[in-house]
C-alpha positions as CSV (number, residue, x, y, z in Angstrom):
1,M,41.9,20.7,41.7
2,R,41.6,17.0,40.7
3,G,37.8,17.3,41.1
4,R,37.7,20.3,38.7
5,K,39.8,18.5,36.1
6,Y,37.4,15.5,36.4
7,W,34.3,17.6,35.7
8,V,36.0,19.4,32.8
9,L,37.0,16.0,31.3
10,L,33.5,14.7,31.8
11,L,32.0,17.7,30.1
12,V,34.3,17.2,27.1
13,I,33.3,13.5,26.9
14,V,29.6,14.4,27.0
15,S,30.1,17.0,24.3
16,I,31.8,14.5,22.0
17,L,29.2,11.9,22.6
18,S,26.4,14.4,21.9
19,A,28.1,15.4,18.7
20,C,28.5,11.8,17.6
21,N,24.8,11.1,18.3
22,S,23.6,14.1,16.3
23,S,23.3,14.3,12.6
24,D,24.7,17.3,10.7
25,G,21.1,18.4,10.0
26,A,20.1,18.3,13.7
27,S,23.1,20.3,14.8
28,S,22.2,23.0,12.2
29,S,18.6,23.2,13.4
30,E,19.3,25.3,16.5
31,G,16.7,28.0,16.9
32,K,14.4,26.6,14.2
33,T,11.1,24.9,14.4
34,E,11.7,21.2,14.0
35,I,9.4,18.9,12.1
36,D,9.8,15.1,12.5
37,F,8.9,13.4,9.2
38,F,8.6,9.6,8.9
39,H,7.9,7.7,5.6
40,R,8.4,4.1,4.4
41,W,10.6,4.6,1.3
42,P,14.3,4.0,2.0
43,N,14.5,2.8,-1.6
44,E,14.9,4.7,-4.8
45,P,13.6,6.7,-6.5
46,R,11.3,7.8,-3.6
47,K,14.0,8.3,-1.0
48,S,15.8,10.9,-3.2
49,F,12.6,12.4,-4.3
50,Y,11.5,13.2,-0.7
51,D,15.0,14.2,0.3
52,Q,14.9,16.8,-2.5
53,K,11.4,18.0,-1.5
54,I,12.6,18.4,2.1
55,E,15.5,20.6,1.0
56,E,13.1,22.6,-1.2
57,F,10.7,23.2,1.7
58,M,13.5,24.2,4.1
59,E,14.9,26.6,1.5
60,Q,11.5,28.2,1.2
61,N,11.1,28.2,5.0
62,P,14.5,29.0,6.5
63,D,13.1,29.0,10.0
64,V,12.1,25.3,9.7
65,H,14.3,22.2,10.0
66,I,12.9,18.7,9.0
67,N,14.2,15.6,10.6
68,V,13.5,12.6,8.4
69,D,13.4,8.9,9.2
70,Y,12.3,6.0,6.9
71,V,12.0,2.2,7.0
72,L,10.5,-0.3,4.6
73,N,6.9,-1.6,4.7
74,D,6.7,-4.2,7.4
75,S,9.2,-2.5,9.6
76,Y,7.3,0.7,9.1
77,K,4.1,-0.9,10.4
78,E,5.9,-2.2,13.5
79,K,7.7,1.1,14.2
80,I,4.7,3.3,13.9
81,K,2.9,1.1,16.5
82,V,5.7,1.5,18.9
83,L,5.8,5.3,18.4
84,V,2.0,5.5,19.0
85,S,2.2,3.4,22.2
86,N,5.2,5.5,23.5
87,D,3.4,8.7,22.7
88,N,6.2,9.6,20.4
89,L,4.5,10.0,17.0
90,P,6.3,12.0,14.4
91,D,4.7,15.3,13.4
92,I,3.9,14.1,9.9
93,F,4.0,10.5,8.5
94,S,2.8,8.3,5.7
95,S,-0.2,6.1,6.3
96,W,-2.2,3.4,4.5
97,S,-6.0,4.1,4.6
98,D,-8.9,2.1,6.1
99,S,-8.1,-0.2,9.1
100,F,-4.5,0.9,9.3
101,A,-5.5,4.5,9.6
102,K,-8.4,3.7,11.8
103,N,-6.2,1.9,14.3
104,L,-4.0,5.0,14.5
105,V,-7.0,7.3,14.9
106,S,-8.3,5.1,17.8
107,S,-5.2,6.1,19.8
108,G,-6.6,9.6,20.1
109,K,-3.2,11.0,19.0
110,I,-4.0,11.9,15.4
111,L,-4.9,15.5,14.3
112,P,-8.3,15.8,12.5
113,V,-7.8,17.8,9.3
114,D,-11.3,19.0,8.5
115,D,-10.6,22.5,9.6
116,V,-7.3,22.5,7.7
117,L,-9.2,21.4,4.5
118,K,-11.9,24.1,5.0
119,E,-9.5,26.9,5.7
120,D,-7.5,26.5,2.5
121,T,-9.9,25.4,-0.3
122,E,-7.5,26.6,-3.0
123,W,-5.3,23.7,-2.0
124,S,-7.8,21.1,-0.7
125,S,-10.3,21.5,-3.7
126,K,-7.6,19.9,-5.9
127,I,-7.6,16.6,-4.0
128,V,-9.8,14.0,-5.5
129,E,-12.8,13.9,-3.1
130,S,-13.5,10.2,-3.4
131,Q,-10.1,9.3,-2.1
132,F,-10.8,10.8,1.4
133,E,-13.1,8.0,2.3
134,G,-10.4,5.7,3.6
135,F,-9.2,8.4,6.0
136,T,-12.6,9.4,7.3
137,F,-14.1,7.8,10.4
138,D,-17.4,8.9,12.1
139,D,-17.6,11.8,9.7
140,V,-14.2,13.2,10.7
141,T,-11.2,13.2,8.3
142,Y,-7.8,12.4,9.7
143,G,-5.6,12.1,6.7
144,V,-4.9,13.6,3.3
145,P,-4.7,11.1,0.4
146,F,-1.8,11.4,-2.0
147,T,-1.3,8.3,-4.0
148,V,-4.0,6.2,-5.7
149,D,-3.7,2.7,-6.8
150,G,-5.5,-0.4,-8.1
151,K,-4.8,-4.0,-8.7
152,A,-5.2,-5.9,-12.0
153,F,-3.8,-8.9,-13.9
154,F,-1.0,-7.6,-16.2
155,Y,-0.6,-9.7,-19.3
156,N,2.0,-10.1,-22.1
157,K,0.1,-8.8,-25.2
158,K,2.5,-10.5,-27.6
159,V,2.0,-13.9,-26.0
160,F,-1.8,-13.6,-26.0
161,E,-1.8,-12.5,-29.7
162,E,0.6,-15.3,-30.8
163,H,-1.7,-18.0,-29.3
164,G,-5.0,-16.4,-30.1
165,I,-5.9,-15.9,-26.4
166,E,-8.6,-13.5,-25.5
167,I,-9.0,-11.5,-22.3
168,P,-11.0,-13.5,-19.8
169,K,-14.2,-12.0,-18.4
170,T,-15.1,-14.8,-16.0
171,Y,-13.2,-17.0,-13.6
172,D,-13.9,-20.1,-15.7
173,E,-12.6,-18.3,-18.7
174,F,-9.5,-17.3,-16.8
175,I,-8.8,-21.0,-15.8
176,A,-9.2,-21.9,-19.5
177,V,-6.6,-19.2,-20.4
178,L,-4.1,-20.6,-17.9
179,D,-4.7,-24.1,-19.3
180,D,-4.1,-22.8,-22.9
181,L,-0.9,-21.1,-21.8
182,Q,0.4,-24.2,-20.2
183,K,-0.3,-26.1,-23.5
184,A,1.6,-23.4,-25.3
185,G,4.7,-24.2,-23.2
186,Y,4.4,-21.9,-20.2
187,E,4.8,-24.3,-17.3
188,Q,3.8,-21.6,-14.8
189,P,1.7,-19.1,-16.7
190,L,0.9,-17.2,-13.5
191,V,3.4,-16.4,-10.9
192,E,3.5,-14.6,-7.5
193,G,6.0,-14.0,-4.8
194,L,4.3,-16.1,-2.1
195,T,7.0,-15.4,0.5
196,N,5.3,-11.9,0.7
197,T,2.1,-12.4,2.7
198,W,0.8,-9.0,1.5
199,A,0.8,-10.2,-2.1
200,I,-1.4,-13.1,-1.0
201,S,-3.7,-10.7,0.8
202,H,-4.4,-8.9,-2.4
203,Y,-5.6,-12.1,-4.0
204,L,-7.7,-13.0,-0.9
205,G,-9.3,-9.6,-0.6
206,T,-10.4,-9.5,-4.2
207,I,-11.7,-13.0,-4.2
208,F,-13.7,-12.6,-1.0
209,Q,-15.1,-9.3,-2.2
210,R,-16.3,-11.1,-5.3
211,L,-17.8,-14.1,-3.6
212,V,-19.2,-13.1,-0.2
213,D,-22.3,-11.0,0.4
214,P,-21.3,-7.4,1.1
215,E,-23.3,-7.2,4.4
216,V,-21.7,-10.4,5.7
217,L,-18.2,-9.1,4.7
218,A,-18.8,-5.8,6.4
219,K,-19.9,-7.5,9.6
220,D,-17.0,-9.9,9.7
221,Y,-14.4,-7.4,8.8
222,S,-15.6,-5.0,11.5
223,L,-15.3,-7.8,14.0
224,E,-18.6,-6.8,15.5
225,N,-20.5,-10.1,15.8
226,A,-18.0,-11.5,13.3
227,E,-18.4,-15.2,12.6
228,F,-16.5,-16.0,9.4
229,T,-18.8,-19.0,8.7
230,D,-20.0,-18.0,5.2
231,E,-19.3,-20.6,2.6
232,G,-17.8,-17.9,0.4
233,Y,-14.6,-17.9,2.5
234,I,-14.1,-21.6,1.9
235,K,-14.8,-21.2,-1.8
236,G,-12.5,-18.2,-1.9
237,L,-9.6,-20.2,-0.3
238,E,-10.3,-23.0,-2.7
239,V,-10.0,-20.5,-5.6
240,F,-6.7,-19.2,-4.4
241,Q,-5.4,-22.8,-3.9
242,E,-6.4,-23.6,-7.5
243,L,-4.6,-20.6,-8.8
244,T,-1.4,-21.6,-6.9
245,T,-1.3,-24.8,-8.9
246,Y,-0.5,-22.7,-12.0
247,M,2.3,-20.8,-10.2
248,G,4.8,-23.7,-9.8
249,D,7.2,-24.4,-7.0
250,V,9.2,-21.3,-7.9
251,S,6.4,-19.0,-6.5
252,T,6.8,-20.5,-3.0
253,A,10.5,-19.5,-2.9
254,I,10.4,-16.0,-4.3
255,D,9.2,-12.5,-3.4
256,H,6.9,-10.3,-5.4
257,E,9.9,-8.3,-6.8
258,A,11.4,-11.5,-8.3
259,A,8.0,-12.4,-9.8
260,R,7.8,-8.9,-11.3
261,N,11.2,-9.4,-12.9
262,M,10.1,-12.7,-14.4
263,F,7.1,-11.0,-16.0
264,G,9.1,-7.9,-17.1
265,S,11.7,-10.2,-18.8
266,G,9.0,-12.2,-20.6
267,E,9.5,-15.4,-18.7
268,V,5.9,-15.6,-17.6
269,P,2.8,-14.1,-19.3
270,I,0.5,-13.1,-16.4
271,L,1.1,-11.4,-13.0
272,Y,-1.3,-9.8,-10.5
273,M,0.2,-6.3,-9.9
274,Q,-0.5,-2.8,-8.7
275,F,-0.7,0.1,-11.1
276,A,2.1,1.6,-9.1
277,E,4.4,-1.0,-10.6
278,I,3.8,0.1,-14.3
279,K,7.0,2.1,-14.4
280,L,9.0,-0.6,-12.6
281,V,7.9,-3.2,-15.2
282,E,8.8,-0.9,-18.1
283,E,12.3,-0.4,-16.7
284,I,12.9,-4.2,-16.7
285,G,12.5,-4.8,-20.4
286,D,10.5,-4.1,-23.5
287,V,7.5,-6.3,-22.9
288,E,4.3,-4.8,-24.2
289,F,1.7,-5.4,-21.6
290,G,-1.9,-4.6,-20.9
291,F,-4.1,-5.5,-17.9
292,F,-7.5,-6.9,-17.1
293,D,-9.6,-6.8,-13.9
294,F,-10.0,-9.9,-11.7
295,P,-12.5,-12.0,-13.5
296,S,-16.1,-12.3,-12.2
297,F,-17.7,-15.4,-10.5
298,K,-21.1,-16.5,-11.8
299,D,-22.2,-17.4,-8.3
300,G,-20.5,-14.4,-6.6
301,K,-22.6,-12.3,-4.2
302,G,-20.4,-9.2,-4.3
303,D,-19.7,-6.4,-6.8
304,Q,-18.0,-8.3,-9.7
305,T,-16.5,-5.1,-11.2
306,A,-15.1,-3.5,-8.0
307,L,-11.5,-2.5,-8.2
308,T,-9.1,-3.7,-5.4
309,G,-7.0,-0.8,-4.3
310,A,-6.7,2.1,-1.9
311,P,-5.2,5.5,-1.5
312,E,-2.2,6.2,0.7
313,G,-1.6,9.5,2.3
314,W,-0.3,11.7,5.1
315,M,-1.4,12.1,8.7
316,L,-0.4,14.6,11.4
317,S,0.1,14.0,15.1
318,K,-2.1,15.9,17.4
319,N,0.8,18.0,18.7
320,A,2.3,18.8,15.3
321,P,3.4,22.4,14.9
322,E,1.6,24.7,12.4
323,E,4.7,24.4,10.1
324,A,4.0,20.7,9.8
325,V,0.6,21.6,8.3
326,E,2.3,23.8,5.8
327,F,4.7,20.9,4.9
328,L,1.7,18.6,4.4
329,K,0.2,21.1,1.9
330,F,3.6,21.3,0.2
331,L,3.7,17.5,-0.1
332,T,0.2,17.4,-1.6
333,S,0.5,20.4,-3.9
334,D,-0.1,20.0,-7.6
335,E,3.5,20.8,-8.3
336,T,4.9,18.1,-5.9
337,A,2.2,15.7,-7.2
338,F,3.2,16.3,-10.8
339,D,6.9,15.8,-10.0
340,F,6.2,12.7,-8.0
341,T,4.3,10.9,-10.8
342,E,7.0,12.0,-13.3
343,T,9.8,10.7,-11.1
344,D,8.2,7.6,-9.5
345,G,5.5,6.6,-12.0
346,Q,2.8,6.1,-9.4
347,L,-0.5,7.8,-9.8
348,N,-1.5,10.6,-7.4
349,A,-4.7,12.0,-5.9
350,I,-4.3,15.6,-7.0
351,E,-6.5,16.7,-9.9
352,G,-4.7,17.7,-13.0
353,S,-1.4,16.2,-11.8
354,V,-1.5,13.1,-13.9
355,T,-1.3,14.1,-17.6
356,A,0.2,13.0,-20.9
357,E,3.2,15.2,-19.9
358,N,4.2,13.0,-16.9
359,A,2.5,9.7,-17.6
360,N,2.3,7.4,-20.7
361,E,-0.8,5.9,-22.2
362,T,-0.7,2.8,-20.0
363,S,-0.6,4.8,-16.8
364,L,-3.3,7.1,-18.0
365,E,-5.5,4.1,-18.8
366,A,-4.9,2.7,-15.3
367,Y,-5.7,6.2,-13.8
368,D,-9.0,6.2,-15.6
369,L,-9.8,2.8,-14.2
370,V,-9.1,3.9,-10.7
371,L,-11.1,7.1,-10.8
372,N,-14.1,5.5,-12.6
373,A,-14.3,2.2,-10.7
374,T,-17.9,1.3,-9.7
375,S,-16.5,0.8,-6.2
376,V,-13.1,0.3,-4.6
377,S,-12.3,-2.6,-2.3
378,P,-9.5,-1.8,0.1
379,W,-6.4,-3.9,0.5
380,F,-7.3,-7.0,2.5
381,D,-4.7,-6.4,5.2
382,N,-6.0,-2.8,5.6
383,A,-9.7,-3.8,5.5
384,L,-9.4,-6.4,8.2
385,D,-7.7,-6.4,11.6
386,I,-4.1,-7.4,10.9
387,N,-4.2,-10.3,13.4
388,V,-7.1,-11.9,11.6
389,A,-5.7,-11.1,8.1
390,D,-2.4,-12.7,9.2
391,V,-4.1,-16.0,9.9
392,F,-5.6,-16.0,6.4
393,M,-2.3,-14.9,4.8
394,R,0.0,-17.4,6.6
395,G,-2.5,-20.2,6.1
396,S,-2.7,-19.5,2.4
397,Q,1.0,-19.9,2.1
398,G,0.3,-23.4,3.4
399,L,-2.3,-23.9,0.7
400,A,0.4,-23.5,-2.0
401,T,2.6,-26.2,-0.4
402,G,-0.2,-28.6,0.6
403,Q,0.4,-28.0,4.4
404,S,-3.0,-26.6,5.1
405,T,-6.6,-26.8,3.9
406,P,-9.3,-24.1,3.5
407,A,-11.2,-25.6,6.5
408,D,-8.1,-25.5,8.7
409,I,-7.5,-21.8,7.9
410,L,-11.1,-20.8,8.5
411,S,-11.2,-22.7,11.8
412,E,-8.1,-20.9,13.0
413,V,-9.6,-17.5,11.9
414,Q,-12.8,-18.3,13.9
415,Q,-10.7,-19.1,17.0
416,T,-8.7,-15.9,16.6
417,V,-11.8,-13.8,16.3
418,E,-13.4,-15.4,19.2
419,G,-10.3,-14.7,21.3
420,M,-10.5,-11.0,20.4
421,K,-14.1,-10.6,21.6
């Protein structure tokens, strides 16, 4: 009898623990097809946007239940690596393009989407074709782009007009502009949140793309016979170091969000930002701003008008149920895309879903720049193996504080690459 009571008590405890470890959503999903959905936006407004879209999809598909998980950027990168290595990938998840996507594809656990795209052209034909490139490897497509983005120097129009400053076209002109702004009383005319290594990577990627021969860059970035001995890398690190002298000590102590707040409140006149940040800047204050591309270098060997940026999109695990494919289509539909840009402000890769109805003139101007760029240079930390990119990024933090030199950084990069061969 005591044994029977013991087992009954044990079953009760197990039931309680199971209930405590299950969300309300999971407990209501019994008998339904479950989709595990993972994205990197626990912050607003995207979290609420995707929560709402999940509810809409489940209402339209009552036999489906979606389990959602989310963590922010750097944590997302780490967690997705763990999930891949543990063979526990979610059914559908957000992904950066280029090397980030390529590394996931190399696991053999990502679903190719070519057949999905061909089978439903009514849906797939609305996706901007040029944005698939960063998700296509060996002529096979593994992801569907959703957001598009680019990088440019945002500038305070009023400040430029008041001091008769013109938009710089070349790097030398840019330095002259920064000097003029300092003379006008702006101690740090250019700021950046240098505690964020990814923000540094956006500078480095653009500078190297401008200065280094494209063939050399492609060889080094692919790590096949990589050497990283081209003088353009040293020159590029020297350029970044020179720019940090205009950023002041404050930049070594703040993150990019703080830098954006300084620009949006009118404290500083120039900041290197993504077009995805347009709405965020507008919400800070009433600064009238424009933007200009990273200036050209007269001795640069790369495309001087290339736009730094890349699409981001969705990928499916190889074992994802058919319902996850339908959810992917729902997330990249023109209706969802329109709502997304209206809510979040970021530009999307679905044709006809960025218009004067959901975007202002500034965003439409940025969208035109993205879609009509002569070429697009992917984010540095996506274009290059993250272990090598990290050496560049951490080393460049040291450039701003005088704790490292361009030669030191390149030497460590070369050692890192050699150790990976």
